[in-house]
C-alpha positions as CSV (number, residue, x, y, z in Angstrom):
1,M,0.0,0.0,0.0
2,S,1.4,3.4,-1.0
3,N,2.0,6.0,1.6
4,T,1.7,9.0,-0.8
5,I,-0.9,11.6,-0.5
6,A,-3.4,11.4,-3.4
7,H,-4.0,15.1,-3.7
8,K,-1.5,17.8,-2.8
9,A,-2.6,21.4,-2.8
10,T,-0.9,24.6,-1.9
11,T,-4.1,26.6,-1.1
12,A,-6.9,26.1,1.4
13,L,-10.1,27.8,0.3
14,I,-12.4,28.5,3.3
15,F,-16.0,29.3,2.1
16,C,-19.4,29.2,3.7
17,V,-21.6,26.1,3.3
18,D,-24.6,28.3,2.3
19,D,-26.1,26.5,-0.7
20,R,-27.2,29.8,-2.2
21,L,-23.5,30.4,-3.0
22,K,-22.9,27.2,-5.0
23,G,-22.2,29.0,-8.3
24,A,-20.2,31.8,-6.6
25,Y,-18.1,29.2,-4.9
26,E,-17.0,27.5,-8.1
27,Q,-16.3,31.0,-9.7
28,W,-14.1,32.0,-6.7
29,R,-12.4,28.7,-6.5
30,Q,-11.2,29.0,-10.1
31,R,-10.2,32.7,-9.5
32,V,-8.1,32.1,-6.4
33,A,-6.8,28.6,-6.7
34,G,-7.9,26.7,-9.8
35,S,-7.9,23.0,-9.1
36,D,-5.1,23.3,-6.6
37,A,-7.0,23.7,-3.4
38,Y,-8.3,21.9,-0.4
39,D,-11.9,22.9,0.1
40,V,-13.0,23.8,3.6
41,R,-16.7,24.6,3.6
42,W,-17.7,25.9,7.0
43,V,-20.7,27.7,8.5
44,G,-19.7,31.4,8.7
45,A,-16.4,30.9,6.9
46,G,-14.0,33.3,8.8
47,L,-16.0,33.8,11.9
48,D,-14.8,30.7,13.8
49,F,-11.2,31.8,13.3
50,V,-11.8,34.8,15.6
51,K,-14.3,33.6,18.2
52,D,-12.9,32.7,21.6
53,D,-14.6,29.3,21.8
54,T,-13.6,28.1,18.3
55,R,-10.5,30.0,17.2
56,D,-7.9,27.5,18.5
57,I,-9.6,24.5,17.1
58,M,-9.9,26.1,13.6
59,L,-6.3,27.2,13.7
60,A,-5.1,23.7,14.7
61,G,-6.9,22.3,11.7
62,L,-5.1,24.7,9.4
63,A,-1.8,23.9,11.0
64,K,-2.3,20.3,9.9
65,L,-2.8,21.4,6.3
66,K,0.5,23.2,6.5
67,G,2.1,19.8,7.0
68,L,0.5,18.7,3.7
69,G,2.2,21.6,1.8
70,V,-0.5,24.3,2.0
71,T,1.1,27.7,2.0
72,K,-1.9,30.0,1.2
73,V,-5.3,30.3,2.9
74,V,-8.2,32.2,1.2
75,V,-11.1,33.1,3.4
76,I,-14.4,34.2,1.7
77,D,-17.2,35.5,3.8
78,H,-20.6,36.6,2.3
79,L,-23.4,38.9,3.0
80,D,-26.7,37.6,4.5
81,C,-24.8,34.9,6.3
82,G,-27.0,33.1,8.8
83,G,-24.0,31.8,10.6
84,A,-22.8,35.3,11.3
85,K,-26.1,37.2,11.7
86,A,-26.5,37.0,15.5
87,D,-22.9,38.0,16.0
88,Y,-23.0,41.1,13.8
89,E,-26.4,42.2,15.2
90,A,-25.0,41.9,18.7
91,S,-21.8,43.8,17.7
92,G,-23.6,47.1,17.0
93,H,-21.9,47.4,13.7
94,D,-23.5,47.2,10.2
95,E,-23.0,43.9,8.4
96,I,-20.2,45.0,6.1
97,T,-18.2,46.6,8.9
98,F,-18.6,43.5,11.0
99,H,-17.4,41.2,8.2
100,A,-14.4,43.5,7.6
101,G,-13.4,43.2,11.2
102,V,-13.8,39.4,11.2
103,L,-11.8,39.0,8.0
104,R,-9.0,41.2,9.2
105,Q,-8.8,39.4,12.5
106,A,-9.0,36.0,10.9
107,Q,-6.2,37.1,8.5
108,A,-4.0,38.1,11.4
109,N,-4.6,34.9,13.3
110,I,-3.9,32.7,10.2
111,E,-0.8,34.7,9.2
112,A,0.5,34.0,12.7
113,L,0.8,30.4,11.6
114,G,3.0,31.4,8.7
115,F,0.5,31.3,5.9
116,E,0.0,33.8,3.1
117,V,-3.7,34.9,3.5
118,E,-6.2,36.5,1.2
119,T,-9.7,37.5,2.4
120,Y,-12.8,38.6,0.5
121,L,-16.4,39.5,1.2
122,V,-18.9,38.7,-1.5
123,D,-22.7,39.1,-2.0
124,L,-24.9,36.2,-2.8
125,T,-24.2,36.4,-6.5
126,G,-20.4,36.2,-5.9
127,N,-19.6,39.8,-6.6
128,E,-16.8,41.2,-4.4
129,V,-17.9,43.8,-1.8
130,A,-15.4,46.5,-0.9
131,L,-14.3,46.4,2.7
132,P,-14.2,49.7,4.6
133,E,-11.1,51.0,6.3
134,L,-11.2,49.4,9.6
135,T,-11.8,50.5,13.1
136,T,-11.7,47.8,15.7
137,V,-14.7,45.6,15.6
């Protein structure tokens, strides 16, 4: 039995599981990674990389991918995310500002592991949404 890994990728693409984004997901996958990506579909995408009760678990999972040759992580959050709604409503910030804060903090946390990181916010059709200059969220 061979001990080789069947698929090697240099990019981990983290995207929400929201089925409304199926077409957008494929579009973004081709844009940022082509066929060279491990797909990590997760409720809320970047949110669990910043929350106190989930951050360490998510980062440990990424650290394992580093051992498989992953050097780049792409995190894509989206508007109208059910997984993030309660958090952004409780934050007192509008939805875009909330996601901007989450993505920037997720980026910092993931970069601390030594990965190159790209973050994006998209609408439900997959169009990129500009992120505001950030204040702390």
